[in-house]
C-alpha positions as a Markdown table, in Angstrom:
| # | Residue | x | y | z |
|---|---|---|---|---|
| 1 | Met | 81.3 | 86.3 | 78.9 |
| 2 | Arg | 78.3 | 88.6 | 79.1 |
| 3 | Phe | 76.0 | 86.3 | 81.0 |
| 4 | Pro | 78.3 | 85.6 | 83.9 |
| 5 | Leu | 78.8 | 89.4 | 84.1 |
| 6 | Leu | 75.1 | 89.9 | 84.4 |
| 7 | Lys | 75.0 | 87.8 | 87.5 |
| 8 | Thr | 77.3 | 90.3 | 89.2 |
| 9 | Leu | 74.5 | 92.8 | 89.2 |
| 10 | Ser | 72.8 | 91.0 | 92.1 |
| 11 | Arg | 76.0 | 90.2 | 94.1 |
| 12 | Arg | 77.4 | 92.1 | 97.0 |
| 13 | Arg | 81.0 | 91.0 | 96.1 |
| 14 | Leu | 82.7 | 90.5 | 92.8 |
| 15 | Asp | 83.1 | 87.1 | 91.2 |
| 16 | Ile | 83.7 | 87.6 | 87.5 |
| 17 | Arg | 85.5 | 86.0 | 84.6 |
| 18 | Leu | 86.7 | 87.8 | 81.5 |
| 19 | Asn | 88.8 | 87.2 | 78.4 |
| 20 | Thr | 92.1 | 89.1 | 78.7 |
| 21 | Gly | 93.7 | 88.0 | 75.4 |
| 22 | Gly | 96.7 | 85.8 | 74.8 |
| 23 | Gly | 94.5 | 82.6 | 75.2 |
| 24 | Leu | 93.8 | 83.5 | 78.9 |
| 25 | Val | 90.7 | 83.8 | 81.0 |
| 26 | Thr | 90.9 | 85.8 | 84.2 |
| 27 | Arg | 88.8 | 85.3 | 87.3 |
| 28 | Ile | 88.5 | 88.0 | 90.0 |
| 29 | Val | 87.0 | 86.9 | 93.3 |
| 30 | Glu | 86.5 | 89.5 | 96.0 |
| 31 | Arg | 86.7 | 88.2 | 99.6 |
| 32 | Pro | 86.3 | 84.5 | 98.7 |
| 33 | Gly | 86.4 | 83.4 | 102.3 |
| 34 | Glu | 83.3 | 85.4 | 102.8 |
| 35 | Thr | 81.3 | 84.5 | 99.7 |
| 36 | Leu | 82.3 | 81.0 | 98.5 |
| 37 | Asp | 80.9 | 77.7 | 99.8 |
| 38 | Pro | 83.5 | 75.2 | 101.2 |
| 39 | Asp | 83.8 | 73.2 | 97.9 |
| 40 | Ala | 84.2 | 76.3 | 95.8 |
| 41 | Leu | 86.8 | 77.8 | 98.2 |
| 42 | Glu | 88.7 | 74.5 | 98.3 |
| 43 | Ala | 88.8 | 74.5 | 94.5 |
| 44 | Leu | 90.1 | 78.1 | 94.3 |
| 45 | Val | 92.8 | 77.4 | 96.9 |
| 46 | Ala | 93.8 | 74.3 | 94.9 |
| 47 | Asp | 94.3 | 76.4 | 91.8 |
| 48 | Leu | 96.6 | 78.8 | 93.8 |
| 49 | Arg | 98.6 | 75.9 | 95.1 |
| 50 | Ala | 98.9 | 74.4 | 91.6 |
| 51 | Val | 100.7 | 77.6 | 90.4 |
| 52 | Ala | 102.8 | 77.9 | 93.6 |
| 53 | Glu | 104.1 | 74.3 | 93.2 |
| 54 | Lys | 105.5 | 75.3 | 89.8 |
| 55 | Val | 107.2 | 78.3 | 91.3 |
| 56 | Leu | 108.4 | 76.8 | 94.6 |
| 57 | Pro | 108.6 | 73.0 | 94.0 |
| 58 | Gly | 109.0 | 71.0 | 97.2 |
| 59 | Glu | 108.2 | 73.9 | 99.5 |
| 60 | Pro | 105.4 | 73.5 | 102.1 |
| 61 | Leu | 102.3 | 75.4 | 101.1 |
| 62 | Asp | 100.4 | 75.8 | 104.3 |
| 63 | Tyr | 100.7 | 79.5 | 105.0 |
| 64 | Gly | 98.8 | 82.7 | 103.8 |
| 65 | Val | 96.2 | 82.1 | 101.1 |
| 66 | Phe | 97.5 | 78.6 | 100.5 |
| 67 | Ser | 96.3 | 77.5 | 104.0 |
| 68 | Gly | 92.7 | 77.9 | 102.9 |
| 69 | Asp | 92.0 | 79.8 | 106.1 |
| 70 | Arg | 88.5 | 81.3 | 105.6 |
| 71 | Glu | 89.2 | 84.3 | 107.8 |
| 72 | Arg | 92.3 | 85.3 | 105.8 |
| 73 | Leu | 90.6 | 84.7 | 102.5 |
| 74 | Ala | 87.7 | 86.9 | 103.7 |
| 75 | Arg | 90.3 | 89.8 | 103.7 |
| 76 | Ser | 91.6 | 89.0 | 100.2 |
| 77 | Val | 90.9 | 89.7 | 96.6 |
| 78 | Val | 92.1 | 86.8 | 94.4 |
| 79 | Thr | 92.9 | 87.0 | 90.7 |
| 80 | Val | 93.6 | 83.8 | 88.8 |
| 81 | Leu | 94.7 | 83.5 | 85.2 |
| 82 | Tyr | 93.7 | 80.3 | 83.4 |
| 83 | Asp | 94.8 | 78.9 | 80.1 |
| 84 | Arg | 91.6 | 79.0 | 78.0 |
| 85 | Ala | 92.2 | 75.8 | 76.1 |
| 86 | Ser | 93.1 | 73.5 | 79.0 |
| 87 | Gly | 91.5 | 75.4 | 82.0 |
| 88 | Arg | 94.9 | 75.1 | 83.8 |
| 89 | Pro | 95.8 | 77.9 | 86.3 |
| 90 | Val | 99.0 | 79.6 | 85.2 |
| 91 | Ala | 99.3 | 82.7 | 87.4 |
| 92 | Phe | 97.6 | 84.5 | 90.3 |
| 93 | Asn | 97.6 | 87.6 | 92.4 |
| 94 | Ala | 96.3 | 87.6 | 96.0 |
| 95 | Leu | 95.6 | 91.1 | 97.2 |
| 96 | Ala | 95.0 | 91.8 | 100.9 |
| 97 | Val | 92.6 | 94.4 | 102.4 |
| 98 | Met | 94.0 | 96.1 | 105.4 |
| 99 | Asp | 91.9 | 98.1 | 107.8 |
| 100 | Val | 93.4 | 101.4 | 109.0 |
| 101 | Thr | 92.3 | 104.8 | 110.3 |
| 102 | Leu | 92.9 | 108.0 | 108.3 |
| 103 | His | 91.9 | 111.5 | 109.4 |
| 104 | Gly | 89.9 | 109.9 | 112.2 |
| 105 | Arg | 87.8 | 107.7 | 110.0 |
| 106 | Pro | 88.0 | 104.0 | 109.1 |
| 107 | Ala | 89.8 | 103.4 | 105.8 |
| 108 | Glu | 91.2 | 100.5 | 103.8 |
| 109 | Val | 94.6 | 100.0 | 102.1 |
| 110 | Leu | 94.7 | 97.4 | 99.3 |
| 111 | His | 98.0 | 95.6 | 99.5 |
| 112 | Leu | 99.3 | 94.4 | 96.1 |
| 113 | Gly | 100.2 | 91.1 | 97.7 |
| 114 | Leu | 101.6 | 87.8 | 96.4 |
| 115 | Val | 102.1 | 87.3 | 92.7 |
| 116 | Met | 103.1 | 84.0 | 91.2 |
| 117 | Val | 103.5 | 83.0 | 87.6 |
| 118 | Asp | 104.1 | 79.5 | 86.2 |
| 119 | Pro | 107.7 | 79.6 | 84.9 |
| 120 | Gly | 106.5 | 78.1 | 81.6 |
| 121 | Val | 104.4 | 81.1 | 80.7 |
| 122 | Arg | 106.5 | 84.0 | 81.9 |
| 123 | Ser | 107.2 | 86.9 | 79.6 |
| 124 | Ser | 103.8 | 86.4 | 78.0 |
| 125 | Gly | 102.8 | 90.0 | 78.4 |
| 126 | Phe | 100.1 | 89.7 | 81.0 |
| 127 | Ser | 101.7 | 91.6 | 83.9 |
| 128 | Trp | 99.1 | 94.3 | 83.4 |
| 129 | Val | 96.4 | 91.8 | 84.5 |
| 130 | Leu | 98.3 | 90.7 | 87.7 |
| 131 | Tyr | 99.3 | 94.2 | 88.8 |
| 132 | Gly | 96.6 | 96.6 | 87.6 |
| 133 | Leu | 93.4 | 95.0 | 86.3 |
| 134 | Thr | 91.9 | 94.0 | 89.6 |
| 135 | Cys | 92.7 | 97.4 | 91.2 |
| 136 | Val | 91.0 | 99.2 | 88.4 |
| 137 | Val | 87.9 | 97.0 | 88.7 |
| 138 | Leu | 87.7 | 97.6 | 92.4 |
| 139 | Phe | 88.2 | 101.3 | 91.9 |
| 140 | Val | 85.1 | 101.4 | 89.6 |
| 141 | Arg | 83.2 | 99.2 | 92.1 |
| 142 | Lys | 84.0 | 101.6 | 94.9 |
| 143 | Gln | 82.3 | 104.4 | 92.8 |
| 144 | Met | 85.7 | 105.7 | 91.6 |
| 145 | Arg | 86.7 | 107.1 | 95.0 |
| 146 | Pro | 90.5 | 107.3 | 95.4 |
| 147 | Met | 92.0 | 104.1 | 96.9 |
| 148 | Trp | 95.2 | 103.7 | 98.9 |
| 149 | Ile | 97.5 | 100.8 | 97.8 |
| 150 | Ser | 100.6 | 99.4 | 99.3 |
| 151 | Asn | 103.5 | 97.3 | 98.0 |
| 152 | Val | 106.3 | 95.6 | 99.8 |
| 153 | Thr | 109.2 | 94.4 | 97.6 |
| 154 | Gln | 112.9 | 94.5 | 96.8 |
| 155 | Val | 112.4 | 93.8 | 93.0 |
| 156 | Pro | 113.3 | 96.9 | 90.9 |
| 157 | Ala | 110.9 | 95.9 | 88.1 |
| 158 | Ile | 107.9 | 95.9 | 90.5 |
| 159 | Ile | 109.0 | 99.1 | 92.2 |
| 160 | Gly | 109.1 | 100.8 | 88.8 |
| 161 | Met | 105.8 | 99.3 | 87.8 |
| 162 | Val | 104.0 | 100.5 | 90.9 |
| 163 | Thr | 105.6 | 104.0 | 90.6 |
| 164 | Glu | 104.5 | 104.4 | 87.0 |
| 165 | Thr | 101.0 | 102.9 | 87.5 |
| 166 | Phe | 99.7 | 104.7 | 90.6 |
| 167 | Ser | 99.7 | 108.3 | 91.9 |
| 168 | Asp | 101.6 | 109.9 | 94.8 |
| 169 | Val | 103.9 | 106.9 | 95.3 |
| 170 | Phe | 106.5 | 107.0 | 98.0 |
| 171 | Pro | 109.2 | 105.9 | 98.1 |
| 172 | Ser | 110.3 | 106.2 | 94.5 |
| 173 | Pro | 113.3 | 107.7 | 92.6 |
| 174 | Arg | 111.2 | 110.3 | 90.9 |
| 175 | Pro | 112.2 | 113.8 | 91.8 |
| 176 | Glu | 108.6 | 114.8 | 92.6 |
| 177 | Ala | 108.2 | 112.0 | 95.1 |
| 178 | Arg | 107.3 | 113.4 | 98.6 |
| 179 | Gln | 106.4 | 111.6 | 101.8 |
| 180 | Ser | 103.1 | 113.2 | 102.9 |
| 181 | Phe | 101.5 | 113.0 | 106.4 |
| 182 | Glu | 99.2 | 110.3 | 105.1 |
| 183 | His | 102.2 | 108.2 | 103.9 |
| 184 | Val | 103.6 | 108.4 | 107.4 |
| 185 | Leu | 100.4 | 107.5 | 109.2 |
| 186 | Leu | 99.6 | 104.6 | 107.0 |
| 187 | Gly | 103.1 | 103.3 | 107.1 |
| 188 | Arg | 103.1 | 103.3 | 110.9 |
| 189 | Gln | 99.8 | 101.5 | 111.1 |
| 190 | Ile | 100.7 | 98.9 | 108.5 |
| 191 | Met | 104.0 | 98.1 | 110.3 |
| 192 | Ala | 102.3 | 98.0 | 113.7 |
| 193 | Ser | 99.3 | 95.8 | 112.8 |
| 194 | His | 99.6 | 94.2 | 109.4 |
| 195 | Arg | 103.1 | 92.7 | 109.1 |
| 196 | His | 101.6 | 89.2 | 108.8 |
| 197 | Val | 100.0 | 90.3 | 105.5 |
| 198 | Phe | 103.3 | 90.4 | 103.7 |
| 199 | Gly | 105.2 | 87.9 | 105.9 |
| 200 | Val | 107.5 | 90.3 | 107.8 |
| 201 | Gly | 108.5 | 89.2 | 111.3 |
| 202 | Ala | 108.3 | 91.2 | 114.5 |
| 203 | Asp | 112.1 | 91.5 | 114.6 |
| 204 | Ala | 112.2 | 93.4 | 111.3 |
| 205 | Gly | 113.1 | 97.1 | 111.6 |
| 206 | Phe | 111.5 | 100.0 | 109.8 |
| 207 | Asp | 113.3 | 103.1 | 108.6 |
| 208 | Glu | 110.3 | 105.5 | 108.5 |
| 209 | Ala | 111.9 | 108.4 | 106.8 |
| 210 | Arg | 112.9 | 106.2 | 103.8 |
| 211 | Ser | 109.9 | 103.7 | 104.2 |
| 212 | Val | 112.4 | 100.8 | 104.1 |
| 213 | Ile | 111.8 | 97.6 | 106.0 |
| 214 | Thr | 115.1 | 96.1 | 107.3 |
| 215 | Asn | 115.7 | 92.4 | 107.8 |
| 216 | Ala | 112.4 | 91.7 | 106.3 |
| 217 | Tyr | 112.6 | 88.0 | 105.4 |
| 218 | Thr | 112.0 | 86.3 | 108.8 |
| 219 | Gly | 108.3 | 86.1 | 109.1 |
| 220 | Gly | 107.0 | 83.7 | 106.5 |
| 221 | Ser | 108.4 | 85.2 | 103.3 |
| 222 | Asp | 111.9 | 83.7 | 103.8 |
| 223 | Asn | 111.8 | 81.8 | 100.5 |
| 224 | Leu | 111.2 | 85.0 | 98.5 |
| 225 | Lys | 114.5 | 86.7 | 99.4 |
| 226 | Lys | 116.6 | 87.6 | 96.4 |
| 227 | Thr | 120.1 | 89.0 | 95.7 |
| 228 | Phe | 120.3 | 92.2 | 93.7 |
| 229 | Glu | 121.7 | 90.3 | 90.8 |
| 230 | Ser | 118.8 | 87.8 | 90.7 |
| 231 | Ala | 116.0 | 90.4 | 91.2 |
| 232 | Pro | 114.2 | 91.2 | 87.9 |
| 233 | Lys | 115.3 | 94.6 | 86.7 |
| 234 | His | 113.3 | 97.4 | 85.2 |
| 235 | Leu | 114.0 | 98.7 | 81.7 |
| 236 | Asn | 114.5 | 102.2 | 83.2 |
| 237 | Glu | 117.8 | 102.1 | 85.0 |
| 238 | Val | 116.7 | 104.8 | 87.5 |
| 239 | Tyr | 114.7 | 102.1 | 89.4 |
| 240 | Asn | 117.6 | 99.6 | 89.4 |
| 241 | Asp | 120.0 | 102.3 | 90.7 |
| 242 | Phe | 117.5 | 103.3 | 93.3 |
| 243 | Cys | 117.2 | 99.8 | 94.7 |
| 244 | Gly | 121.0 | 99.2 | 94.6 |
| 245 | Arg | 121.4 | 102.5 | 96.6 |
| 246 | Glu | 118.6 | 102.2 | 99.1 |
| 247 | Leu | 118.4 | 98.5 | 99.9 |
| 248 | Asp | 120.8 | 96.1 | 101.6 |
| 249 | Tyr | 120.1 | 92.8 | 99.8 |
| 250 | Gly | 122.4 | 90.8 | 102.0 |
| 251 | Arg | 120.4 | 91.8 | 105.1 |
| 252 | Gly | 117.1 | 91.4 | 103.3 |
| 253 | Asp | 115.6 | 94.9 | 102.9 |
| 254 | Asp | 112.3 | 95.8 | 101.3 |
| 255 | Val | 110.6 | 99.1 | 100.4 |
| 256 | Leu | 107.1 | 99.8 | 101.7 |
| 257 | Gln | 105.6 | 101.8 | 98.9 |
| 258 | Leu | 102.3 | 103.6 | 99.4 |
| 259 | Gly | 100.3 | 105.3 | 96.7 |
| 260 | Arg | 96.8 | 106.0 | 95.4 |
| 261 | Leu | 94.6 | 104.7 | 92.6 |
| 262 | Asp | 92.6 | 107.7 | 91.3 |
| 263 | Met | 91.1 | 108.9 | 88.1 |
| 264 | Gly | 94.4 | 109.9 | 86.7 |
| 265 | Ser | 96.2 | 106.6 | 87.4 |
| 266 | Ala | 93.2 | 104.6 | 86.2 |
| 267 | Arg | 93.3 | 106.5 | 82.9 |
| 268 | Arg | 97.0 | 106.0 | 82.6 |
| 269 | Phe | 96.6 | 102.3 | 83.1 |
| 270 | Leu | 93.9 | 101.9 | 80.5 |
| 271 | Leu | 95.7 | 103.9 | 77.9 |
| 272 | Lys | 99.3 | 102.7 | 78.5 |
| 273 | Asn | 99.2 | 99.2 | 80.0 |
| 274 | Val | 96.1 | 97.4 | 78.6 |
| 275 | Pro | 96.7 | 95.8 | 75.2 |
| 276 | Arg | 94.5 | 97.3 | 72.5 |
| 277 | Ala | 93.0 | 93.9 | 71.7 |
| 278 | Ser | 91.9 | 93.4 | 75.3 |
| 279 | Leu | 90.6 | 97.0 | 75.9 |
| 280 | Pro | 87.0 | 96.5 | 74.5 |
| 281 | Asn | 86.4 | 93.5 | 76.7 |
| 282 | Leu | 87.8 | 95.2 | 79.8 |
| 283 | Leu | 85.7 | 98.3 | 79.2 |
| 284 | Gly | 82.6 | 96.1 | 78.9 |
| 285 | Thr | 83.4 | 94.6 | 82.3 |
| 286 | Leu | 83.9 | 98.0 | 83.9 |
| 287 | Ala | 80.6 | 99.1 | 82.4 |
| 288 | Phe | 78.8 | 96.3 | 84.1 |
| 289 | Val | 80.5 | 96.9 | 87.4 |
| 290 | Ala | 79.6 | 100.6 | 87.1 |
| 291 | Val | 76.0 | 99.8 | 86.4 |
| 292 | Gln | 75.9 | 97.8 | 89.7 |
| 293 | Arg | 77.6 | 100.4 | 91.9 |
| 294 | Leu | 76.8 | 103.8 | 90.2 |
| 295 | Phe | 73.6 | 103.6 | 88.2 |
| 296 | Leu | 71.4 | 101.0 | 89.9 |
| 297 | Pro | 71.4 | 102.9 | 93.3 |
| 298 | Leu | 70.3 | 106.0 | 91.4 |
| 299 | Leu | 67.5 | 104.1 | 89.7 |
| 300 | His | 66.4 | 102.6 | 93.0 |
| 301 | Trp | 66.4 | 106.0 | 94.6 |
| 302 | Leu | 64.2 | 107.5 | 91.8 |
| 303 | Ser | 61.8 | 104.6 | 92.0 |
| 304 | Thr | 59.3 | 106.0 | 94.6 |
| 305 | Asp | 56.8 | 103.2 | 94.5 |
| 306 | Arg | 59.1 | 100.5 | 95.9 |
| 307 | Pro | 61.1 | 100.3 | 99.2 |
| 308 | Trp | 64.9 | 99.9 | 99.1 |
| 309 | Gly | 66.5 | 98.8 | 102.4 |
| 310 | Ile | 65.6 | 101.3 | 105.1 |
| 311 | Leu | 64.2 | 103.8 | 102.5 |
| 312 | Arg | 60.4 | 103.8 | 102.0 |
| 313 | Pro | 58.3 | 104.9 | 99.1 |
| 314 | Arg | 56.2 | 108.0 | 99.4 |
């Protein structure tokens, strides 16, 4: 795995593979619609559809990342898990990058997006790959600057996972959860301009004070609506009680969670979520990413006999 990682040093966007244990190989592709040639992009989309057909048999797969639309995929970060022995895709996560404005400056929110897992391999202990690994890799790639993340769901297990993985998450049942001015601004912009990212129609309402989307399943995510009984539960009952109290499952409500990935949450993820057997390989990957984004610019800056972009040697 080291030689593919070395290739990332010269790339503007991520496209890496790494062993993540359990007989799985994980591929992370940043903005594939921007970086992959037509054949490679078609092959990647085919892998996503192969997983989705196991989860939603018989459903049309011509929307979102399944459409193969290059512009949409240019605003996505795709993580695909493959069975190492057969090469078969078994799960994926498609994150979306949303452009917003915060404190008068352009900013990005990373939406945790669509996750699908082949029913034949569920409960295999790789949820940490789908929900946290890619975010941490991007965090290091962005020179460890805090990143805003968003999550739209009605599943108690996912609401609890997001609350316990990231920092300053709202809404959540934790007593310290507070809705900051940044939460309000980002929520307004996301609901005004980015509903299509998570398949929420224009007729859906938004309870800003609670950050709850009402009647959310009318804009492309219709097949994902669940009853409270069928929604996967969290081991901590506080999250299950929170969802039962705050969401109307008959109407089809979702929470819009907003939080941050910072040094504290990255440290918690590495120490609590990553299996010990997978930690060395992951740390090696993060080291290579850090070399590209942190140390190489410093070396270029100190090399005074060669030009670098608009900079000139003395």
